[in-house]
N, C-alpha and C positions, 0 to 999 in steps of 0.2 A: 165284615169284622168277625178275623179269624174264631175257631170255636179250640177252645184249649181241653185236651181231655182231661177228668179226675184223676187222672192216675198223672199225668206230665202238669198238673196246678200242685199235687199234693209233692211232686220231688222238686219243684221250682222253690213250694210255701219250705221245704226240709232242708235246702240248702242255704234258702235267705237264712235260717235261724241256725245255721251249721258256724255263718261268716262269721268269723272275730270282727269287736269293735272295737273301734279306738279306743287305745288306755286310755284317755280321758273320757268318753263315754260309758265307759263303762263303771268304770270308779266313779262318775256323775250319778248311774243307776243304784247301785250296789250302796250307796249314803244312807243312816239309816232315818236322815233329816233335810227337808231344805227348808234354808233360811232367804228372809229378805229383808232389806231395811229400803224405809221408803224416805224421802224429805219431799213433803209438794212445798212450791217453792209460790204457789199461790195460796196458801191456806195459812203457812205456817209448823201441819202439820207432823209431826215424827213418826216413825210405826215401825218396831226391830223386832219378830215373830218371826218360829215356825211356821208353815203354812204344807206343810207334808210331813209326816211323821211314822216311823216303823209301815212304809206302805201305802198310806193313807191318807187323803186332803185331811185338814184339820177345819171342819164347819165355821167356828166360830173366830178363828184366824184369815178365814176366804173373809169373811163378813166385814172385819175389818180393814181387810183391803180395798174391799170394794164402796166403804167407804172415805178412806185416803186417797185414791182415785176416782172420787166420783168428779160431776161436774159440778166443777165451784163455782158458777156462773149461775146457773141454776141449783144447786144443789141435791141435783137428782144421782141416786143410787142406781147401779147396774151392777148387773155380777162379769166380774174378770174374769175370760177362759182361763181354765190353768193351766195350757200348753204355752200362756204368753208369758202367766209366770215363771213355767218350767222353764222359757225360753230366757228371760233373765235371770235365772239360777245360773246356768249353765255359759251367761257372761263375765256373770261374776266371779262363778269359780274359772272360766278358763281366761284371766285377768288377773287374779290370783287378788281380788280386791274383797276388800267386809264394810268400804265407803258406800253410804246408800244411794241409792239408786237418787239424784234431785229430779223431780215429775215437775217434767211443763207443762203435759197434755194426757192423761190418760183418758176415763170415761168420756165421752161428752154424746148430750144427748141431741135430737136429732134438728130441733129450735139452734139449739148454739152454732153444730154444724151450717145448718143452713147461712144462719148469720155471717159465721168467722167463710165459708166458700162462697158469698156477695164479696164479700173484703179485699180476696187471696187468692189467685190461681192457683197457688198452692196450697188448697184444701180441698179433698175432691169430695164430690158431692152423697157419693155414697161412702165417705169413710169406712174400716174396720174400728174406727176409733167407737162409731154409736153403737156396735156389739160387742165390746170389749174387748178386741183383737189385736188392740193398739196400745201404742206408750208411747211418748215423747221423752227423753228424758238427756241428760250425762251424769257425770262420777268425776267428784274430786279428785284433783291429785291421777285423771285418766284424762288421755289428749282426747281429744276430739275424731281422729283419725285412727286412734287405735279400738275405740270402742267403734267405730266403722267396721274395720277392721274384723274383728270378733265376731261382729252380725254377722258380713257376709260370711266369713269361714265356716260359721255353727246354720246356715242354708234353713234355718228354721221358718222364714217368711222373709217379707220384705222390710230392705233397708234402705232409708231415705236419709241423705248427710245434708245438714243447713250450717253451714259452720261463720256465715255473715248470723246465723242467730243461734249460733253458740247450742245445737242440738242435734241429737241422731234418734229417729225415728224407725222404732221395730215394732214389727207386726209376725200373724202367725197365717197369714195368708198366704199366698202361693210366691215363689224365692222369685225376686225382683230388685231391682235396682235402682236410684235416682238418686240426683240432689252432685253437685262436688262443685 
């Protein structure tokens, strides 16, 4: 591994900080609130709320999101990674839609994930759904291919494309793509 001096490290950090962000990214960062809407297709629950206001995540809003995105099979609730919520907010902004995300799968308990992975080769044994870092969605009025393209363009993590099942998988793991 190559050694980088402290001075060089600091210079690189300053250069990175000085690089301009794309207009859409800087506008998103400057927004006073971040708002998401969900419709859980399995439970019928709807949620529309601001989860980030004036630079801070709203604990009560995060708790409500965790509940709506719970494992509906076991009723287990887990914390959804705020990076995933921010990615969804960026997707919504990029697409210019206020429509709710229709949720096919949010958090999955290990038991549910094991059961699903036994039934289908398309379910990862160590899925990021079990970490609250993945979601399977679609958006009314938005072509699935456009949702996929937006996820890919944002480079926020993995993007799985399942047109036969009518959903896109988004996660905040390493950047990768599959399906089609």
